[in-house]
C-alpha positions as CSV (number, residue, x, y, z in Angstrom):
1,X,-35.6,161.2,78.1
2,X,-35.6,157.4,77.6
3,X,-36.9,155.3,80.4
4,X,-36.7,151.5,80.7
5,X,-40.1,149.9,80.9
6,X,-41.0,148.3,84.3
7,X,-41.8,144.7,84.1
8,X,-44.1,144.0,87.0
9,X,-45.6,140.8,85.5
10,X,-43.4,137.7,85.3
11,X,-43.7,134.0,85.0
12,X,-41.8,131.5,87.1
13,X,-40.1,128.8,85.1
14,X,-38.1,125.6,85.9
15,X,-35.4,124.5,83.5
16,X,-33.8,121.1,83.8
17,X,-30.5,120.4,82.0
18,X,-28.2,117.4,81.9
19,X,-24.9,118.0,83.7
20,X,-23.8,120.2,86.5
21,X,-23.6,124.0,86.7
22,X,-21.9,125.8,89.5
23,X,-23.7,128.6,91.5
24,X,-21.4,131.1,89.9
25,X,-23.6,130.9,86.7
26,X,-26.6,132.4,88.6
27,X,-25.7,136.0,87.5
28,X,-25.4,134.9,83.9
29,X,-28.8,133.4,84.2
30,X,-30.3,136.7,85.6
31,X,-30.2,135.5,89.3
32,X,-31.9,132.2,88.8
33,X,-31.7,129.7,91.6
34,X,-29.3,126.8,90.6
35,X,-29.6,123.4,92.2
36,X,-27.8,120.3,91.3
37,X,-29.5,116.9,91.7
38,X,-27.5,113.7,92.0
39,X,-29.2,110.3,91.9
40,X,-27.5,107.0,92.0
41,X,-26.8,105.5,88.5
42,X,-27.9,108.6,86.6
43,X,-26.1,111.6,85.2
44,X,-26.2,114.8,87.3
45,X,-29.1,117.2,86.5
46,X,-29.1,121.0,87.1
47,X,-32.4,122.7,87.9
48,X,-32.7,126.4,87.2
49,X,-35.7,128.2,88.7
50,X,-36.4,131.9,88.2
51,X,-38.7,134.6,86.9
52,X,-38.9,135.3,83.2
53,X,-40.6,138.6,82.2
54,X,-41.7,137.7,78.6
55,X,-41.2,135.4,75.6
56,X,-38.1,137.3,74.5
57,X,-36.5,136.6,77.9
58,X,-37.6,133.0,77.8
59,X,-35.8,132.6,74.4
60,X,-32.8,134.3,76.0
61,X,-32.5,131.7,78.7
62,X,-32.9,128.9,76.2
63,X,-30.2,130.5,74.0
64,X,-27.8,130.6,77.1
65,X,-28.5,126.9,77.7
66,X,-27.7,126.2,74.1
67,X,-24.6,128.4,74.2
68,X,-23.3,126.3,77.1
69,X,-23.9,123.2,75.1
70,X,-26.2,121.8,77.8
71,X,-28.8,119.2,77.0
72,X,-32.2,120.6,77.8
73,X,-34.3,118.0,79.6
74,X,-37.5,120.0,80.3
75,X,-39.0,123.4,80.7
76,X,-41.9,123.8,83.1
77,X,-44.0,126.9,83.8
78,X,-44.5,127.1,87.5
79,X,-46.8,130.1,87.8
80,X,-47.3,133.9,87.4
81,X,-46.6,136.8,89.7
82,X,-46.4,140.5,89.9
């Protein structure tokens, strides 16, 4: 019987992209928190914050950002958890 591995360890990441994403994209980004920032005289920025279990998942998030044709501003590792 096949069992899925349990991922107890994760890393919290913040992704900043140019443009605006609606909250409805949270499921597609595996439940990440989506926040839009608006500052005068600058383009809107979307901040995605969520847990990433490993490098494969990290590359998956980056691929989704690419697939939506969003300009990646930054990726920041916020910390680890379990």
